[in-house]
C-alpha positions in Angstrom: -123.1 128.2 121.6 -121.9 125.5 124.0 -121.4 125.8 127.7 -119.1 123.4 129.4 -119.2 122.8 133.2 -116.6 120.6 134.9 -116.9 119.0 138.3 -115.1 116.5 140.4 -111.8 118.1 141.2 -110.5 118.0 144.8 -107.6 117.2 147.0 -106.4 113.6 146.9 -103.4 111.7 148.1 -100.7 110.2 145.8 -102.0 106.9 144.4 -105.6 107.9 144.7 -108.3 108.2 142.1 -110.7 110.9 140.9 -113.4 111.1 138.3 -113.9 114.4 136.5 -117.1 115.1 134.7 -118.0 117.7 132.1 -121.6 118.5 131.1 -122.3 120.3 127.8 -125.4 122.5 127.3 -126.7 124.9 124.8 -126.0 122.7 121.8 -125.2 119.1 121.3 -121.6 118.1 121.1 -122.2 114.6 120.0 -120.7 115.3 116.5 -117.5 116.9 117.8 -114.3 115.8 119.4 -114.0 116.5 123.1 -110.9 116.7 125.2 -109.4 117.4 128.6 -106.5 119.7 129.1 -104.7 120.8 132.3 -102.7 123.8 133.4 -100.3 123.9 136.4 -99.2 127.1 137.9 -96.6 128.8 135.7 -97.0 126.3 132.9 -98.7 126.2 129.6 -102.0 124.5 129.2 -101.3 120.9 128.0 -103.3 118.1 126.4 -104.4 115.2 128.6 -106.8 113.2 126.5 -109.4 113.3 123.8 -112.3 111.3 122.6 -113.8 111.3 119.1 -117.5 111.7 118.5 -118.4 108.0 118.6 -116.5 107.4 121.8 -114.6 104.6 120.3 -111.3 106.3 119.6 -109.4 107.9 122.5 -106.0 109.6 122.6 -103.8 110.4 125.6 -100.7 112.3 126.5 -97.8 110.0 127.3 -97.7 111.3 130.8 -101.1 109.9 131.6 -101.3 106.9 129.4 -102.3 103.8 131.3 -103.5 105.8 134.3 -106.3 108.0 132.9 -109.3 107.1 130.8 -111.7 109.3 128.9 -115.2 108.4 128.0 -118.3 110.2 126.7 -122.1 109.7 126.9 -123.6 111.4 123.9 -127.1 110.8 125.1 -126.3 112.9 128.2 -123.9 115.3 126.5 -121.2 114.5 129.0 -117.6 113.5 128.9 -115.7 112.0 131.9 -112.0 111.7 132.8 -111.2 108.8 135.2 -107.8 109.4 136.8 -106.1 106.6 138.7 -102.7 106.3 140.3 -102.5 110.0 140.7 -99.2 111.7 141.2 -98.2 115.1 142.6 -97.3 116.2 139.1 -100.9 115.7 138.1 -101.8 118.7 140.2 -103.4 121.3 137.9 -106.6 123.0 136.9 -108.3 120.6 134.5 -110.4 122.0 131.6 -113.0 120.3 129.4 -112.9 121.4 125.8 -115.0 120.9 122.7 -114.1 121.3 119.1 -116.7 122.6 116.6 -116.3 119.4 114.5 -114.5 116.1 114.4 -110.7 116.5 114.4 -107.8 114.2 114.4 -104.4 115.7 113.3 -104.8 118.7 115.6 -106.4 116.7 118.5 -103.5 117.6 120.9 -103.6 121.4 120.2 -105.2 124.0 122.4 -106.1 126.0 119.3 -108.2 123.2 117.8 -110.9 123.6 120.5 -113.4 126.4 120.5 -115.4 125.9 123.6 -113.9 125.6 127.1 -115.1 125.1 130.6 -114.1 127.2 133.6 -111.8 124.4 135.0 -111.8 122.3 138.1 -108.8 122.1 140.5 -107.1 118.8 141.1 -104.5 118.7 143.9 -102.5 115.6 144.6 -100.6 115.6 147.9 -97.3 113.8 148.3 
């Protein structure tokens, strides 16, 4: 079993930056793909970004490309999401997710991830 705990969400003004962190415990996730998703009120959970196990390959939703950056530290079992140039439409609960193995073709899909954190709220004021 893997437990994921996110932190770093808060209220920020438009144009500001936040860094979200996710710590994995219980079992190493260094061999799996990890990702961030978000869910706004009344909307479905959507893909934000993902990083493959070696940290070298990252993938992003078009809506955050160029503004968000995902990274991981396998020695510490952590993954981070650096969010810059935040917009009101980025307001959501952000979830950290871990697959059970390395994935690629399904990297954007909620169903591809087995472990989920409890989420951290990000609110961007206009």
